C-alpha positions, -999 to +999 in steps of 0.1 A: -001+001-001+012+034-008+016+061+016+018+101+017+031+125+041+013+153+052+035+178+032+030+157+000-009+154+005-007+192+011+010+198-023-010+173-039-046+189-026-027+224-028-034+233+008-016+238+038+001+210+061-017+223+094-053+220+072-042+184+066-034+178+103-067+195+111-087+170+088-071+139+107-080+152+141-118+159+136-116+124+117-122+135+081-093+118+066-080+087+081-045+082+086-017+058+104+004+070+130+040+056+128+070+062+152+099+077+132+130+058+148+153+086+136+136+117+154+117+094+182+083+114+171+052+103+159+042+111+123+012+107+103+011+086+071-021+089+049-027+057+028-038+067-009-070+046-008-083+071+018-084+096-006-114+108-028-109+096-065-102+126-080-071+132-055-064+095-063-060+102-100-040+131-097-016+113-080-012+088-101-011+109-133+017+127-113+033+093-108+031+086-146+041+121-159+073+121-134+082+088-149+080+101-183+049+080-194+025+104-200+030+136-225+030+168-210+001+190-228+009+225-235-016+256-236-018+252-277-030+218-272-068+214-275-083+199-243-111+180-259-101+151-281-122+151-315-105+130-342-071+114-346-053+118-375-040+085-376-060+053-377-062+044-338-081+018-321-088+046-294-089+024-263-080+044-234-071+023-207-054+035-173-017+026-173-019+000-143-043-020-162-017-034-184+004-062-177+043-058-165+056-065-200+031-044-217+041-015-195+079-020-203+069-017-241+047+013-236+080+027-215+102+018-247+081+035-271+077+067-250+113+067-248+117+065-285+090+091-291+102+116-267+137+113-282+125+113-316+105+147-310+133+163-291+159+157-320+133+167-347+126+199-334+161+212-338+161+201-376+150+221-405+141+193-428+120+172-407+108+144-432+144+137-441+153+134-405+125+113-400+137+086-426+173+089-407+157+083-374+140+052-382+171+039-399+191+047-368+164+027-345+164-002-370+201-003-363+200+000-325+169-022-322+168-048-349+139-062-331+119-035-333+093-030-362+097+007-371+088+028-401+076+066-405+040+056-406+043+034-374+064+063-360+038+090-364+010+064-356+026+058-322+031+094-318-007+102-322-016+073-296+010+089-272-006+125-275-039+112-269-029+088-242-042+056-260-017+035-245-030+003-260-022+018-292+017+017-283+019-022-274+019-047-303-012-069-293-011-088-325-012-127-326-018-150-301-056-150-311-056-183-327-027-196-305-035-236-298-066-236-319-050-246-355-039-280-362-028-298-392-048-332-399-029-362-409-050-368-439-043-335-456-007-342-467-001-336-501 
């Protein structure tokens, strides 16, 4: 279980530490008291599950952003998602709903996309750079299937927080269901 200190919760909520401690004293917020062995003082820890759904979502979103998984929104980006430029499944699942292997793949693509955009912004001829970047990634990661179209499609999914489109979920749907008959030998 994850816990927040009074200071961390105050920063997350945008209020003072004394207000948080007051909420704990009047039992509007549950907290666990623990003894700090270094200072020999009692301090309170608030479990994430004790927070409202909005604060929990804000906390997890903040953690994902710190780890570099989520794109940072700029003021020029529209808040409302209307249509995708590239054809996407459009499935928006929480990052926590993916398996560990899928999270690793999402993180891998996120790192590639961030590197691509940071280097691309410094170039004049962006389309030529995209081809060079794809060739460089094919050299560095021979197991990675990448092209300029895949790069644009994955970046569109990344910007729109559709992590399911960053994961290669092809194959496996008919695993164990197909079988060759002995009679069908030519």
